C-alpha positions in Angstrom: -83.1 21.1 -126.3 -82.2 19.0 -123.3 -83.6 15.5 -123.4 -85.5 15.5 -120.1 -88.1 17.9 -121.5 -89.9 14.7 -122.6 -91.1 13.4 -119.3 -92.1 15.5 -116.4 -94.1 13.1 -114.3 -91.4 12.3 -111.7 -90.1 15.9 -111.7 -93.5 17.5 -111.2 -94.0 15.2 -108.2 -90.6 16.3 -106.9 -91.3 20.0 -107.3 -94.8 19.6 -105.7 -93.1 18.2 -102.6 -90.4 20.9 -102.4 -92.6 23.4 -100.5 -93.0 20.9 -97.6 -89.3 20.1 -97.5 -88.2 23.7 -97.6 -90.6 24.6 -94.8 -89.0 22.2 -92.4 -85.5 21.9 -93.7 -82.8 23.5 -91.4 -80.4 26.0 -92.7 -77.1 24.2 -93.1 -73.7 25.2 -94.6 -72.2 26.9 -91.6 -69.0 24.9 -92.2 -68.6 26.3 -95.7 -65.8 28.9 -95.8 -66.6 32.0 -97.6 -63.9 34.0 -99.4 -63.4 37.6 -98.3 -66.0 39.9 -99.8 -67.8 37.1 -101.9 -70.6 36.9 -102.6 -71.9 40.4 -101.9 -74.4 40.6 -104.8 -76.6 38.3 -106.9 -75.0 35.2 -108.5 -76.5 34.5 -112.0 -76.7 30.9 -113.2 -77.2 30.7 -116.9 -78.6 27.5 -118.4 -77.9 26.5 -122.0 -81.4 25.1 -122.5 -85.0 26.3 -122.2 -87.5 25.9 -119.3 -88.8 22.4 -118.4 -85.9 20.3 -119.6 -83.6 18.2 -117.5 -80.9 20.9 -116.9 -83.6 23.5 -116.0 -85.3 21.1 -113.5 -81.9 20.2 -112.1 -80.8 23.8 -111.6 -84.1 25.0 -110.1 -84.2 22.0 -107.7 -80.7 22.2 -106.4 -81.0 25.9 -106.4 -83.4 25.7 -103.5 -80.9 24.6 -100.9 -78.1 26.5 -102.6 -79.9 29.8 -102.1 -80.1 29.1 -98.4 -76.3 28.5 -98.2 -75.5 31.6 -100.4 -77.5 34.0 -98.3 -77.6 37.0 -98.2 -76.5 36.9 -101.9 -79.5 35.8 -104.2 -79.1 33.1 -106.8 -80.9 34.0 -110.1 -81.4 31.3 -112.7 -81.8 32.4 -116.3 -82.4 30.3 -119.5 -80.3 31.1 -122.5 -81.3 28.4 -125.0 -80.3 27.9 -128.6 -77.6 26.5 -130.9 -77.3 23.3 -128.9 -75.9 25.2 -125.9 -73.5 27.5 -127.9 -75.6 30.6 -127.1 -75.1 30.0 -123.3 -71.3 29.4 -123.8 -70.9 32.7 -125.6 -73.0 34.5 -123.0 -70.7 33.3 -120.3 -67.7 34.5 -122.1 -69.3 38.0 -122.3 -69.4 38.3 -118.5 -66.6 39.1 -116.0 -64.7 36.1 -114.6 -65.6 37.0 -111.0 -67.8 34.2 -109.8 -71.0 36.2 -110.1 -71.8 34.4 -113.4 -71.9 30.5 -113.4 -73.1 28.3 -116.2 -74.5 24.9 -116.8 -72.0 22.4 -118.3 -72.3 18.8 -119.5 -71.4 16.6 -122.3 -72.4 19.4 -124.7 -69.4 21.4 -123.7 -66.8 19.1 -125.3 -69.2 18.2 -128.1 -69.7 21.9 -129.0 -66.0 22.5 -128.7 -64.9 19.8 -131.1 -67.5 21.0 -133.7 -66.6 24.7 -133.1 -70.2 25.6 -132.6 -69.4 28.5 -130.2 -67.2 31.4 -131.3 -66.2 34.4 -129.3 -63.8 37.2 -129.9 -63.0 35.9 -133.3 -62.1 32.3 -132.4 -63.8 29.0 -131.5 -64.2 28.4 -127.7 -62.3 25.6 -126.2 -62.8 23.5 -123.0 -60.0 25.6 -121.4 -62.2 28.7 -121.6 -64.3 27.2 -118.7 -63.5 26.4 -115.1 -65.4 23.3 -113.9 -67.0 23.7 -110.5 -68.9 20.5 -109.9 -70.6 17.5 -111.6 -73.8 16.7 -109.9 -75.6 14.2 -112.1 -74.4 11.3 -114.2 -77.3 9.6 -115.9 -77.5 6.1 -117.3 -78.4 5.3 -120.9 -80.4 2.3 -122.1 -81.7 0.7 -125.3 -85.5 0.3 -125.2 -87.9 -1.4 -127.5 -91.6 -1.7 -128.0 -92.5 -5.3 -126.8 -95.6 -5.3 -129.1 -94.2 -3.9 -132.4 -91.1 -4.0 -134.5 -91.0 -2.1 -137.8 -88.1 -4.0 -139.5 -88.9 -7.6 -138.4 -92.5 -7.6 -137.4 -91.9 -9.8 -134.4 -90.7 -7.9 -131.3 -87.1 -8.5 -130.1 -87.0 -10.7 -127.0 -83.6 -9.6 -125.7 -80.5 -7.8 -126.8 -79.0 -11.0 -128.3 -82.1 -11.4 -130.4 -81.7 -7.8 -131.6 -78.0 -8.1 -132.4 -78.5 -11.4 -134.2 -81.1 -9.8 -136.5 -78.8 -6.8 -137.2 -75.9 -9.1 -138.1 -78.1 -11.0 -140.5 -79.7 -7.9 -142.0 -77.1 -5.1 -142.2 -78.5 -1.6 -142.0 -82.0 -2.8 -141.5 -82.3 -2.0 -137.8 -83.8 1.4 -137.2 -82.8 3.2 -134.0 -84.4 6.4 -132.8 -82.2 9.0 -131.1 -82.8 12.7 -129.9 -80.7 15.2 -131.9 -77.8 14.6 -134.2 -74.0 14.8 -133.5 -74.8 14.6 -129.7 -74.5 12.2 -126.9 -77.2 9.9 -128.3 -75.6 9.5 -131.7 -72.1 9.2 -130.3 -72.9 6.4 -127.7 -75.2 4.5 -130.1 -72.5 4.6 -132.7 -69.9 3.4 -130.3 -72.1 0.5 -129.3 -72.8 -0.5 -132.9 -69.1 -0.7 -133.5 -68.5 -2.7 -130.4 -71.3 -5.1 -131.3 -70.1 -5.4 -134.9 -73.5 -4.4 -136.4 -74.9 -1.6 -138.5 -78.1 0.3 -138.3 -80.0 3.3 -139.6 -80.1 6.2 -136.9 -83.2 8.5 -137.1 -82.7 11.7 -135.1 -85.8 13.5 -133.7 -85.8 17.1 -132.6 -87.3 16.2 -129.2 -87.3 13.1 -127.1 -91.1 13.1 -126.9 -91.2 12.6 -130.7 -88.7 9.8 -130.4 -90.8 8.1 -127.7 -93.9 8.4 -129.9 -92.0 6.9 -132.9 -91.1 3.8 -130.8 -94.6 3.5 -129.3 -96.1 3.8 -132.8 -93.8 1.2 -134.3 -92.0 3.6 -136.6 -88.5 2.7 -135.2 -87.3 -0.7 -133.8 -85.3 0.6 -130.8 -84.6 3.8 -129.0 -81.6 5.2 -127.0 -82.9 6.7 -123.8 -82.4 7.0 -120.0 -84.6 5.3 -117.5 -86.1 8.4 -115.9 -88.0 9.9 -118.8 -89.8 6.6 -119.6 -89.9 4.9 -116.2 -93.8 4.9 -116.2 -93.9 3.4 -119.7 -91.4 0.8 -118.7 -93.4 -0.1 -115.6 -96.6 -0.3 -117.5 -95.0 -2.7 -120.1 -95.5 -0.3 -123.0 -91.7 -0.2 -123.4 -89.0 -2.7 -122.5 -85.3 -2.1 -121.7 -82.9 -4.5 -123.4 -79.6 -3.1 -122.3 -78.2 -0.6 -119.9 -74.9 1.2 -120.7 -73.1 0.6 -117.5 -70.3 -1.4 -115.8 -72.8 -3.5 -113.9 -76.5 -4.1 -113.6 -78.7 -1.5 -111.8 -79.7 -2.4 -108.3 -83.3 -1.1 -108.7 -85.5 -4.3 -108.5 -87.6 -3.1 -111.4 -84.7 -3.3 -113.8 -82.2 -5.7 -112.1 -82.7 -8.2 -114.9 -81.6 -5.9 -117.6 -78.1 -6.8 -118.8 -75.4 -4.2 -118.8 -73.1 -3.4 -121.7 -69.9 -4.5 -120.1 -71.1 -8.0 -119.1 -72.0 -8.5 -122.8 -68.5 -7.6 -123.8 -69.3 -4.0 -125.0 -67.2 -1.5 -123.1 -69.6 1.4 -123.7 -70.8 3.1 -120.6 -71.0 6.9 -121.3 -74.0 8.7 -119.9 -75.4 12.2 -119.9 -74.0 14.4 -117.1 -74.9 17.8 -115.7 -72.8 20.2 -113.7 -71.8 23.7 -113.1 -68.9 25.8 -114.4 -67.6 29.4 -114.7 -65.5 31.5 -117.0 -61.7 30.9 -117.1 -60.0 33.3 -114.8 -62.5 33.1 -112.0 -60.6 33.3 -108.7 -59.7 29.8 -107.3 -61.2 30.6 -103.8 -64.5 31.5 -105.4 -64.5 28.3 -107.5 -63.9 26.3 -104.4 -66.5 28.1 -102.3 -69.2 27.5 -105.1 -68.1 23.9 -105.3 -68.7 23.4 -101.6 -72.0 25.2 -101.7 -73.4 22.9 -104.5 -71.7 19.8 -103.1 -73.6 20.5 -99.8 -76.8 21.2 -101.8 -76.6 17.7 -103.3 -77.1 16.3 -99.8 -80.3 18.1 -99.2 -83.6 16.2 -99.2 -85.1 18.4 -102.0 -82.3 17.4 -104.3 -82.2 13.8 -103.2 -85.9 13.4 -103.9 -85.3 14.6 -107.5 -82.6 12.0 -108.0 -84.7 9.2 -106.6 -87.8 10.1 -108.6 -85.9 10.1 -111.9 -83.4 7.2 -111.2 -80.5 9.7 -111.3 -79.0 7.9 -108.3 -78.2 4.7 -110.2 -74.5 5.7 -110.2 -72.7 8.5 -108.4 -73.0 11.9 -109.9 -70.6 13.9 -107.8 -67.2 14.9 -109.2 -65.0 17.8 -108.0 -63.3 20.5 -110.1 -60.0 18.9 -110.9 -61.3 15.4 -111.6 -64.0 16.9 -113.8 -61.5 18.9 -115.7 -59.7 15.7 -116.6 -62.9 13.9 -117.5 -64.0 16.8 -119.9 -60.6 16.5 -121.6 -61.1 12.8 -122.0 -64.6 13.3 -123.5 -63.3 15.9 -125.9 -60.8 13.5 -127.2 -63.4 10.7 -127.5 -66.0 12.9 -129.2 -63.5 14.2 -131.7 -62.6 10.7 -132.6 -66.1 9.5 -133.0 -67.5 12.6 -134.7 -64.7 12.4 -137.3 -65.5 8.8 -138.0 -69.2 9.9 -138.4 -68.2 12.7 -140.8 -69.3 15.6 -138.7 -65.8 17.1 -138.5 -62.6 16.8 -140.5 
């Protein structure tokens, strides 16, 4: 299940505000060139995860302006959860490559591919079975601790140097909570451990909410998480961010004093991203039309409000089809290397 199931506070506020924005927002998109005879019927957007998660909220929010630009063709959003996204991948392959079926894509596309989680027509699916349309979100990961409790040491960690020093002196004693196994959390955390020259025990939870509860309850020492889902806990001082996986510090005044990974000498910056794709073979003019529709939708106040409420605007999310295709290929190679080292694949 997608991670942002765990915190709905900012998202609910966003969606509550949507009605007002839609009522006054102008219909834009007249500058978007439509292909001949497309779209003439409904476009179905299948999501690889269940209702209420980050991908679901992203799709249903950006879908509001997108529907206005796609008129008169309706946009229908359906959830096809299960098997870490593999069910949605397979469903997409079962549909025609005509642009009337689009699908959510993200880091789980290359992760599922290298682990051969999704098979269709007697073979494992590859990244080349999908045509990227757009990347809309690129989230920023952090390491967070409980400033009042620490299971392994007793005394809470003051900063990331304090944490690393403890881990170096006490190999495999540090306990890190992550959401899911063999996914983005485990890959990025493992890359950071290697870069920092330390070892730790990773404890996967089947939901981010359980991971949050474990840190708050003092059952783990540190947690891999984005800002958005825990922003209220961070503001209230119940949690504390020690490190942000980014090239530079965030500009948000609430977290400007949190060091970034690169300044500490750890070149680990990967975050969770969300975008849209289609089945290979979808006509290029339809891919470009859909790209322009959703790029335009990213500029709409409804979507901008979602980004701001959940700190999804810390770094640029947009990436076009060709650049995204290159990025997915890079991620596939990286995930393959790390997951082999972790023993998930041969």
